C-alpha positions as YAML, in Angstrom:
chain: A
units: angstrom
residues:
- id: 1
  name: MET
  ca: [-182.78, -69.44, -86.47]
- id: 2
  name: PHE
  ca: [-179.72, -66.60, -86.10]
- id: 3
  name: ALA
  ca: [-180.88, -65.03, -82.62]
- id: 4
  name: LYS
  ca: [-181.25, -68.63, -81.14]
- id: 5
  name: ALA
  ca: [-178.04, -69.38, -82.71]
- id: 6
  name: VAL
  ca: [-176.05, -66.53, -81.24]
- id: 7
  name: GLU
  ca: [-177.70, -67.29, -78.11]
- id: 8
  name: GLY
  ca: [-177.47, -70.57, -77.66]
- id: 9
  name: GLY
  ca: [-173.44, -70.81, -79.42]
- id: 10
  name: TYR
  ca: [-173.76, -72.72, -82.01]
- id: 11
  name: ALA
  ca: [-174.29, -72.46, -86.08]
- id: 12
  name: VAL
  ca: [-177.15, -72.99, -88.18]
- id: 13
  name: PRO
  ca: [-176.38, -75.47, -91.25]
- id: 14
  name: ALA
  ca: [-176.60, -74.07, -94.59]
- id: 15
  name: TYR
  ca: [-176.12, -77.12, -97.07]
- id: 16
  name: ASN
  ca: [-176.40, -76.91, -101.22]
- id: 17
  name: PHE
  ca: [-178.39, -78.72, -103.29]
- id: 18
  name: ASN
  ca: [-178.79, -79.31, -106.77]
- id: 19
  name: ASN
  ca: [-181.09, -82.79, -107.16]
- id: 20
  name: LEU
  ca: [-183.54, -85.09, -105.17]
- id: 21
  name: GLU
  ca: [-180.86, -86.88, -103.54]
- id: 22
  name: GLN
  ca: [-179.17, -84.04, -102.07]
- id: 23
  name: LEU
  ca: [-182.20, -82.66, -100.42]
- id: 24
  name: GLN
  ca: [-183.51, -86.21, -99.10]
- id: 25
  name: ALA
  ca: [-179.81, -86.32, -97.16]
- id: 26
  name: ILE
  ca: [-180.10, -82.98, -96.06]
- id: 27
  name: VAL
  ca: [-183.61, -83.37, -94.66]
- id: 28
  name: GLN
  ca: [-182.87, -87.18, -93.45]
- id: 29
  name: ALA
  ca: [-179.90, -86.07, -91.35]
- id: 30
  name: CYS
  ca: [-181.22, -82.96, -90.20]
- id: 31
  name: VAL
  ca: [-184.44, -84.34, -88.89]
- id: 32
  name: GLU
  ca: [-182.61, -87.47, -87.14]
- id: 33
  name: SER
  ca: [-180.19, -84.90, -85.41]
- id: 34
  name: LYS
  ca: [-183.20, -82.58, -84.67]
- id: 35
  name: SER
  ca: [-181.27, -79.33, -86.21]
- id: 36
  name: PRO
  ca: [-182.62, -76.45, -88.06]
- id: 37
  name: VAL
  ca: [-180.98, -76.08, -91.68]
- id: 38
  name: ILE
  ca: [-180.82, -73.84, -94.18]
- id: 39
  name: LEU
  ca: [-181.51, -74.94, -97.53]
- id: 40
  name: GLN
  ca: [-178.83, -73.64, -100.13]
- id: 41
  name: VAL
  ca: [-179.73, -72.97, -103.99]
- id: 42
  name: SER
  ca: [-176.77, -71.26, -106.08]
- id: 43
  name: SER
  ca: [-177.65, -69.62, -109.22]
- id: 44
  name: GLY
  ca: [-175.73, -72.56, -111.02]
- id: 45
  name: ALA
  ca: [-177.93, -75.18, -109.30]
- id: 46
  name: ARG
  ca: [-181.21, -73.17, -110.66]
- id: 47
  name: LYS
  ca: [-179.80, -72.99, -114.10]
- id: 48
  name: TYR
  ca: [-178.95, -76.88, -113.88]
- id: 49
  name: ALA
  ca: [-181.90, -77.78, -112.18]
- id: 50
  name: ASN
  ca: [-184.90, -75.39, -112.97]
- id: 51
  name: ALA
  ca: [-185.34, -72.47, -110.79]
- id: 52
  name: ASN
  ca: [-189.29, -74.16, -110.62]
- id: 53
  name: LEU
  ca: [-188.54, -77.25, -109.71]
- id: 54
  name: LEU
  ca: [-185.53, -76.42, -106.66]
- id: 55
  name: ARG
  ca: [-188.39, -73.88, -105.49]
- id: 56
  name: ASN
  ca: [-191.00, -76.77, -105.21]
- id: 57
  name: MET
  ca: [-188.58, -79.04, -103.82]
- id: 58
  name: ALA
  ca: [-187.90, -76.71, -101.04]
- id: 59
  name: LYS
  ca: [-191.59, -76.98, -100.01]
- id: 60
  name: GLY
  ca: [-191.77, -80.82, -100.68]
- id: 61
  name: ALA
  ca: [-188.58, -81.10, -98.34]
- id: 62
  name: VAL
  ca: [-191.04, -79.38, -94.92]
- id: 63
  name: GLU
  ca: [-193.63, -81.94, -95.74]
- id: 64
  name: PHE
  ca: [-191.54, -84.74, -96.26]
- id: 65
  name: ALA
  ca: [-189.31, -83.49, -92.66]
- id: 66
  name: LYS
  ca: [-193.21, -83.47, -91.16]
- id: 67
  name: GLU
  ca: [-193.46, -87.55, -92.40]
- id: 68
  name: LEU
  ca: [-190.29, -87.98, -90.93]
- id: 69
  name: GLY
  ca: [-191.81, -87.35, -87.26]
- id: 70
  name: CYS
  ca: [-189.87, -83.83, -86.61]
- id: 71
  name: GLU
  ca: [-191.01, -80.65, -88.02]
- id: 72
  name: ILE
  ca: [-187.43, -78.90, -88.25]
- id: 73
  name: PRO
  ca: [-186.76, -74.96, -88.94]
- id: 74
  name: ILE
  ca: [-185.99, -74.60, -92.58]
- id: 75
  name: ALA
  ca: [-185.25, -71.88, -94.53]
- id: 76
  name: LEU
  ca: [-184.87, -71.39, -98.50]
- id: 77
  name: HIS
  ca: [-181.61, -69.50, -99.49]
- id: 78
  name: LEU
  ca: [-179.82, -67.94, -102.22]
- id: 79
  name: ASP
  ca: [-176.38, -68.76, -101.68]
- id: 80
  name: HIS
  ca: [-173.88, -66.21, -103.85]
- id: 81
  name: GLY
  ca: [-176.61, -63.93, -105.73]
- id: 82
  name: ASP
  ca: [-174.50, -61.22, -107.95]
- id: 83
  name: THR
  ca: [-177.51, -59.10, -108.68]
- id: 84
  name: PHE
  ca: [-180.17, -57.14, -107.60]
- id: 85
  name: GLU
  ca: [-182.58, -59.27, -110.52]
- id: 86
  name: LEU
  ca: [-181.75, -62.86, -109.54]
- id: 87
  name: CYS
  ca: [-182.13, -61.70, -105.52]
- id: 88
  name: LYS
  ca: [-185.47, -60.17, -106.54]
- id: 89
  name: ASP
  ca: [-186.68, -62.92, -108.93]
- id: 90
  name: CYS
  ca: [-185.84, -65.43, -105.97]
- id: 91
  name: ILE
  ca: [-187.76, -63.34, -103.25]
- id: 92
  name: ASP
  ca: [-190.68, -62.86, -106.16]
- id: 93
  name: SER
  ca: [-190.92, -66.93, -106.10]
- id: 94
  name: GLY
  ca: [-190.91, -68.06, -102.40]
- id: 95
  name: PHE
  ca: [-187.54, -67.45, -101.08]
- id: 96
  name: SER
  ca: [-187.74, -66.94, -97.22]
- id: 97
  name: SER
  ca: [-183.63, -65.51, -97.43]
- id: 98
  name: VAL
  ca: [-181.01, -64.28, -99.98]
- id: 99
  name: MET
  ca: [-177.58, -63.39, -100.28]
- id: 100
  name: ILE
  ca: [-176.28, -60.38, -102.29]
- id: 101
  name: ASP
  ca: [-172.59, -60.67, -102.84]
- id: 102
  name: GLY
  ca: [-171.25, -57.52, -103.76]
- id: 103
  name: SER
  ca: [-168.40, -58.32, -102.77]
- id: 104
  name: HIS
  ca: [-166.38, -58.03, -106.54]
- id: 105
  name: HIS
  ca: [-167.70, -54.27, -106.03]
- id: 106
  name: SER
  ca: [-165.74, -51.26, -104.25]
- id: 107
  name: PHE
  ca: [-166.68, -50.64, -100.73]
- id: 108
  name: GLU
  ca: [-169.29, -47.83, -101.67]
- id: 109
  name: ASP
  ca: [-170.61, -49.85, -104.72]
- id: 110
  name: ASN
  ca: [-171.51, -53.01, -102.78]
- id: 111
  name: ILE
  ca: [-173.27, -50.43, -100.24]
- id: 112
  name: ALA
  ca: [-175.78, -49.02, -102.62]
- id: 113
  name: LEU
  ca: [-176.50, -52.70, -104.37]
- id: 114
  name: THR
  ca: [-177.13, -54.72, -100.59]
- id: 115
  name: LYS
  ca: [-179.14, -51.87, -99.74]
- id: 116
  name: LYS
  ca: [-181.13, -51.93, -102.72]
- id: 117
  name: VAL
  ca: [-181.76, -55.91, -102.26]
- id: 118
  name: VAL
  ca: [-182.75, -54.84, -98.10]
- id: 119
  name: GLU
  ca: [-185.48, -53.00, -99.30]
- id: 120
  name: TYR
  ca: [-186.81, -54.94, -101.53]
- id: 121
  name: ALA
  ca: [-186.67, -57.84, -99.48]
- id: 122
  name: HIS
  ca: [-187.92, -56.36, -96.03]
- id: 123
  name: ALA
  ca: [-190.92, -55.14, -97.84]
- id: 124
  name: HIS
  ca: [-191.37, -58.86, -98.62]
- id: 125
  name: GLY
  ca: [-190.59, -60.39, -95.30]
- id: 126
  name: VAL
  ca: [-187.44, -61.68, -96.41]
- id: 127
  name: THR
  ca: [-183.96, -61.72, -94.94]
- id: 128
  name: VAL
  ca: [-180.76, -60.60, -96.60]
- id: 129
  name: GLU
  ca: [-177.30, -61.82, -96.24]
- id: 130
  name: GLY
  ca: [-174.42, -59.02, -97.27]
- id: 131
  name: GLU
  ca: [-170.72, -59.92, -97.60]
- id: 132
  name: LEU
  ca: [-167.43, -58.14, -97.39]
- id: 133
  name: GLY
  ca: [-163.85, -59.19, -98.03]
- id: 134
  name: VAL
  ca: [-163.10, -61.95, -100.41]
- id: 135
  name: LEU
  ca: [-163.51, -65.47, -100.29]
- id: 136
  name: ALA
  ca: [-160.62, -67.24, -103.15]
- id: 137
  name: GLY
  ca: [-161.54, -70.87, -104.33]
- id: 138
  name: VAL
  ca: [-163.55, -71.83, -107.06]
- id: 139
  name: GLU
  ca: [-167.61, -72.53, -106.42]
- id: 140
  name: ASP
  ca: [-170.20, -72.61, -109.34]
- id: 141
  name: ASP
  ca: [-169.92, -69.40, -110.88]
- id: 142
  name: VAL
  ca: [-168.64, -67.81, -108.21]
- id: 143
  name: VAL
  ca: [-164.70, -67.37, -108.96]
- id: 144
  name: ALA
  ca: [-161.69, -65.65, -107.24]
- id: 145
  name: GLU
  ca: [-157.88, -65.91, -107.28]
- id: 146
  name: LYS
  ca: [-157.20, -64.83, -104.46]
- id: 147
  name: SER
  ca: [-159.03, -64.07, -100.89]
- id: 148
  name: HIS
  ca: [-159.00, -60.29, -98.91]
- id: 149
  name: TYR
  ca: [-159.93, -60.65, -95.10]
- id: 150
  name: THR
  ca: [-162.79, -58.53, -94.12]
- id: 151
  name: LYS
  ca: [-161.65, -55.34, -92.51]
- id: 152
  name: PRO
  ca: [-163.40, -54.77, -89.14]
- id: 153
  name: GLU
  ca: [-163.19, -51.12, -89.58]
- id: 154
  name: GLU
  ca: [-166.07, -51.43, -92.17]
- id: 155
  name: VAL
  ca: [-168.40, -53.60, -90.77]
- id: 156
  name: ILE
  ca: [-169.99, -50.78, -88.91]
- id: 157
  name: GLU
  ca: [-170.63, -48.50, -91.54]
- id: 158
  name: PHE
  ca: [-171.65, -51.58, -94.20]
- id: 159
  name: VAL
  ca: [-174.40, -52.95, -91.68]
- id: 160
  name: THR
  ca: [-176.02, -49.66, -90.53]
- id: 161
  name: LYS
  ca: [-176.17, -48.41, -94.41]
- id: 162
  name: THR
  ca: [-177.34, -51.16, -95.60]
- id: 163
  name: GLY
  ca: [-179.79, -52.64, -93.30]
- id: 164
  name: CYS
  ca: [-178.63, -56.45, -93.68]
- id: 165
  name: ASP
  ca: [-179.81, -59.36, -91.42]
- id: 166
  name: SER
  ca: [-176.88, -61.06, -91.68]
- id: 167
  name: LEU
  ca: [-173.18, -60.53, -92.80]
- id: 168
  name: ALA
  ca: [-170.48, -62.88, -94.38]
- id: 169
  name: ILE
  ca: [-167.27, -62.08, -93.41]
- id: 170
  name: SER
  ca: [-163.74, -63.72, -95.13]
- id: 171
  name: ILE
  ca: [-161.39, -64.33, -91.95]
- id: 172
  name: GLY
  ca: [-159.35, -67.64, -94.37]
- id: 173
  name: THR
  ca: [-162.07, -70.22, -95.38]
- id: 174
  name: SER
  ca: [-162.11, -70.42, -99.06]
- id: 175
  name: HIS
  ca: [-164.26, -72.31, -102.11]
- id: 176
  name: GLY
  ca: [-164.17, -75.68, -103.44]
- id: 177
  name: ALA
  ca: [-162.03, -78.71, -102.46]
- id: 178
  name: ASN
  ca: [-158.36, -77.30, -103.27]
- id: 179
  name: LYS
  ca: [-158.75, -74.41, -100.74]
- id: 180
  name: PHE
  ca: [-154.81, -74.08, -100.12]
- id: 181
  name: THR
  ca: [-152.11, -74.89, -102.19]
- id: 182
  name: PRO
  ca: [-149.06, -77.29, -100.77]
- id: 183
  name: GLU
  ca: [-146.52, -74.08, -100.13]
- id: 184
  name: GLN
  ca: [-149.47, -72.22, -97.70]
- id: 185
  name: CYS
  ca: [-150.09, -75.26, -95.77]
- id: 186
  name: THR
  ca: [-147.25, -77.53, -93.19]
- id: 187
  name: ARG
  ca: [-146.89, -81.21, -92.80]
- id: 188
  name: ASN
  ca: [-147.71, -82.72, -89.32]
- id: 189
  name: ALA
  ca: [-146.45, -85.62, -87.88]
- id: 190
  name: ASN
  ca: [-148.62, -88.07, -89.81]
- id: 191
  name: GLY
  ca: [-147.23, -85.85, -93.09]
- id: 192
  name: VAL
  ca: [-150.89, -84.39, -93.66]
- id: 193
  name: LEU
  ca: [-151.17, -81.36, -94.82]
- id: 194
  name: VAL
  ca: [-152.10, -78.13, -92.24]
- id: 195
  name: PRO
  ca: [-153.98, -74.81, -93.52]
- id: 196
  name: PRO
  ca: [-152.63, -72.09, -92.24]
- id: 197
  name: PRO
  ca: [-155.78, -71.50, -89.28]
- id: 198
  name: LEU
  ca: [-158.40, -69.09, -89.57]
- id: 199
  name: ARG
  ca: [-158.19, -65.70, -88.76]
- id: 200
  name: PHE
  ca: [-159.86, -65.38, -85.00]
- id: 201
  name: ASP
  ca: [-158.39, -62.22, -84.41]
- id: 202
  name: ILE
  ca: [-160.63, -60.51, -87.23]
- id: 203
  name: LEU
  ca: [-163.85, -62.00, -86.05]
- id: 204
  name: GLU
  ca: [-163.35, -61.36, -82.84]
- id: 205
  name: GLU
  ca: [-162.79, -57.68, -83.78]
- id: 206
  name: ILE
  ca: [-165.74, -57.64, -85.64]
- id: 207
  name: GLU
  ca: [-167.87, -59.71, -82.55]
- id: 208
  name: ALA
  ca: [-167.21, -56.60, -80.66]
- id: 209
  name: LYS
  ca: [-168.09, -53.88, -83.21]
- id: 210
  name: LEU
  ca: [-171.22, -55.55, -84.22]
- id: 211
  name: PRO
  ca: [-172.38, -57.23, -80.61]
- id: 212
  name: GLY
  ca: [-175.18, -60.06, -81.18]
- id: 213
  name: PHE
  ca: [-174.98, -59.72, -84.85]
- id: 214
  name: PRO
  ca: [-175.07, -62.51, -87.46]
- id: 215
  name: ILE
  ca: [-172.03, -63.35, -88.75]
- id: 216
  name: VAL
  ca: [-171.97, -66.21, -91.50]
- id: 217
  name: LEU
  ca: [-168.90, -68.51, -92.83]
- id: 218
  name: HIS
  ca: [-168.94, -69.65, -95.97]
- id: 219
  name: GLY
  ca: [-166.47, -72.35, -97.95]
- id: 220
  name: SER
  ca: [-165.90, -73.73, -94.51]
- id: 221
  name: SER
  ca: [-166.03, -77.68, -95.92]
- id: 222
  name: SER
  ca: [-163.23, -80.09, -94.06]
- id: 223
  name: VAL
  ca: [-162.27, -81.75, -97.19]
- id: 224
  name: PRO
  ca: [-162.13, -85.23, -95.26]
- id: 225
  name: GLN
  ca: [-158.95, -87.37, -96.59]
- id: 226
  name: GLU
  ca: [-160.74, -90.33, -96.28]
- id: 227
  name: ASP
  ca: [-163.23, -89.22, -99.06]
- id: 228
  name: VAL
  ca: [-160.12, -88.15, -100.61]
- id: 229
  name: ASP
  ca: [-158.57, -91.19, -100.51]
- id: 230
  name: THR
  ca: [-161.54, -93.48, -101.52]
- id: 231
  name: ILE
  ca: [-162.05, -91.30, -104.84]
- id: 232
  name: ASN
  ca: [-158.46, -91.39, -106.20]
- id: 233
  name: LYS
  ca: [-158.41, -95.10, -104.85]
- id: 234
  name: PHE
  ca: [-161.26, -95.66, -107.43]
- id: 235
  name: GLY
  ca: [-159.63, -94.04, -110.52]
- id: 236
  name: GLY
  ca: [-160.17, -90.51, -109.42]
- id: 237
  name: ALA
  ca: [-157.46, -87.91, -109.50]
- id: 238
  name: LEU
  ca: [-157.78, -85.37, -106.43]
- id: 239
  name: LYS
  ca: [-154.24, -83.40, -105.85]
- id: 240
  name: ASP
  ca: [-154.13, -81.45, -102.80]
- id: 241
  name: SER
  ca: [-157.20, -81.12, -101.61]
- id: 242
  name: VAL
  ca: [-157.25, -79.15, -97.79]
- id: 243
  name: GLY
  ca: [-160.02, -77.98, -96.50]
- id: 244
  name: ILE
  ca: [-160.95, -75.92, -92.98]
- id: 245
  name: PRO
  ca: [-159.94, -78.52, -90.22]
- id: 246
  name: GLU
  ca: [-162.83, -79.27, -87.96]
- id: 247
  name: GLU
  ca: [-161.94, -77.75, -84.54]
- id: 248
  name: GLN
  ca: [-161.46, -74.49, -86.20]
- id: 249
  name: LEU
  ca: [-165.17, -74.71, -87.44]
- id: 250
  name: ARG
  ca: [-166.39, -75.77, -84.11]
- id: 251
  name: LYS
  ca: [-164.57, -72.52, -82.14]
- id: 252
  name: ALA
  ca: [-166.33, -70.49, -84.90]
- id: 253
  name: ALA
  ca: [-169.69, -71.86, -84.35]
- id: 254
  name: LYS
  ca: [-169.45, -71.32, -80.88]
- id: 255
  name: SER
  ca: [-169.43, -66.86, -81.20]
- id: 256
  name: ALA
  ca: [-171.10, -65.06, -83.57]
- id: 257
  name: VAL
  ca: [-170.91, -67.13, -85.74]
- id: 258
  name: CYS
  ca: [-174.45, -68.40, -86.12]
- id: 259
  name: LYS
  ca: [-174.76, -70.09, -90.22]
- id: 260
  name: ILE
  ca: [-171.44, -72.37, -91.72]
- id: 261
  name: ASN
  ca: [-171.56, -72.75, -95.24]
- id: 262
  name: ILE
  ca: [-170.91, -76.46, -96.19]
- id: 263
  name: ASP
  ca: [-171.04, -77.60, -99.98]
- id: 264
  name: SER
  ca: [-167.64, -79.69, -101.29]
- id: 265
  name: ASP
  ca: [-167.52, -81.82, -98.54]
- id: 266
  name: GLY
  ca: [-171.42, -83.22, -99.34]
- id: 267
  name: ARG
  ca: [-169.72, -83.39, -103.10]
- id: 268
  name: LEU
  ca: [-166.66, -85.43, -102.28]
- id: 269
  name: ALA
  ca: [-169.05, -87.89, -99.89]
- id: 270
  name: MET
  ca: [-171.23, -88.95, -103.00]
- id: 271
  name: THR
  ca: [-168.72, -89.03, -105.44]
- id: 272
  name: ALA
  ca: [-166.58, -91.43, -103.26]
- id: 273
  name: ALA
  ca: [-169.83, -93.72, -102.82]
- id: 274
  name: ILE
  ca: [-170.43, -93.73, -106.55]
- id: 275
  name: ARG
  ca: [-166.98, -93.99, -107.68]
- id: 276
  name: LYS
  ca: [-166.53, -97.22, -105.17]
- id: 277
  name: VAL
  ca: [-170.13, -98.39, -107.18]
- id: 278
  name: PHE
  ca: [-169.39, -98.26, -110.56]
- id: 279
  name: VAL
  ca: [-165.20, -100.07, -109.57]
- id: 280
  name: GLU
  ca: [-166.76, -102.95, -107.46]
- id: 281
  name: LYS
  ca: [-170.00, -103.18, -109.66]
- id: 282
  name: PRO
  ca: [-169.44, -102.52, -113.24]
- id: 283
  name: GLY
  ca: [-172.61, -104.05, -114.35]
- id: 284
  name: GLU
  ca: [-174.90, -102.11, -112.22]
- id: 285
  name: PHE
  ca: [-176.75, -99.42, -114.66]
- id: 286
  name: ASP
  ca: [-179.76, -98.64, -112.13]
- id: 287
  name: PRO
  ca: [-179.16, -95.11, -110.92]
- id: 288
  name: ARG
  ca: [-180.78, -95.79, -107.58]
- id: 289
  name: LYS
  ca: [-177.91, -98.53, -106.92]
- id: 290
  name: TYR
  ca: [-175.13, -95.76, -107.18]
- id: 291
  name: LEU
  ca: [-177.28, -92.55, -106.00]
- id: 292
  name: GLY
  ca: [-178.94, -94.48, -103.31]
- id: 293
  name: PRO
  ca: [-175.44, -95.33, -101.57]
- id: 294
  name: ALA
  ca: [-174.26, -91.59, -102.87]
- id: 295
  name: ARG
  ca: [-177.54, -90.21, -100.60]
- id: 296
  name: ASP
  ca: [-177.02, -92.59, -97.32]
- id: 297
  name: ALA
  ca: [-173.08, -91.24, -97.40]
- id: 298
  name: LEU
  ca: [-173.96, -87.51, -97.45]
- id: 299
  name: LYS
  ca: [-176.61, -88.19, -94.52]
- id: 300
  name: GLU
  ca: [-174.42, -89.72, -92.85]
- id: 301
  name: LEU
  ca: [-171.72, -86.79, -93.58]
- id: 302
  name: TYR
  ca: [-174.53, -84.02, -92.69]
- id: 303
  name: LYS
  ca: [-175.58, -85.92, -89.08]
- id: 304
  name: HIS
  ca: [-171.92, -86.05, -88.48]
- id: 305
  name: LYS
  ca: [-171.90, -81.72, -89.08]
- id: 306
  name: ASN
  ca: [-175.01, -80.95, -87.28]
- id: 307
  name: GLU
  ca: [-173.80, -83.05, -83.97]
- id: 308
  name: ASN
  ca: [-170.20, -82.76, -84.01]
- id: 309
  name: VAL
  ca: [-168.88, -79.78, -85.29]
- id: 310
  name: LEU
  ca: [-171.71, -76.92, -85.88]
- id: 311
  name: GLY
  ca: [-173.67, -78.34, -82.45]
- id: 312
  name: SER
  ca: [-177.13, -77.86, -84.07]
- id: 313
  name: ALA
  ca: [-178.25, -81.57, -83.14]
- id: 314
  name: GLY
  ca: [-181.04, -81.18, -80.63]
- id: 315
  name: LYS
  ca: [-181.60, -76.95, -81.40]
- id: 316
  name: ALA
  ca: [-184.54, -77.77, -83.54]
...
């Protein structure tokens, strides 16, 4: 997947799932747009839905894609694994890829932990994503108050010593729907908050040091204002939610960035659809009647991402 993405100048979507409706939406969107996809499971998702159940749901997703008429490339990936034991458990259970996030450790300890995971994973035919730099924000069990940009001078040593297959970097993205404070943003002519631009200078320096090496961006949701407005209109209380502008993600996708993680946008799309049903049809109590519209909204969001942002449509 990554080799084709680097050569083709696009990014493979990495979408998180915790339940049936999210998985249905991901597969339907990627089949309809003929896009490869990475199904991501976080530590929090395994705790919420049961690790064994999620693994078998991913197997079912492969069969579902075939049933829909397009055998798209699908990988099952551990998102933000933070211990060797967690990564090992996922590798042993059949994951095709794991992330070991040692970014909260010292540089030397991050290398040691990542190398240990890589050695075990490669012995079982599994690829490994490492991370250098720290993303701010909150996503499931991942919490960081401040971001630390990836240091380009460290990437060659890290990749060489660990043997990782891809590298997640920090260039200004962050986790969650509240990625930036209003003080960090400027307002455009329409009064919309605009976040500081991504540090493409850091990305370019890393590309120069690691030509052709797969780079990953986490925390890349754009936080569509229409979904935020819908949530707030129907009883929500989302304040100052600002994401990464899609034009910046388009630019990143054309570079060595070949995997882009999107989670919060999906949460917003589903929540907006559910809140709308609850307010407009207060007598509704059949979960299918509000989870169905949520699933449909999520599918349209992901089709848009594949076709208009990541450039992965038609690449299956």
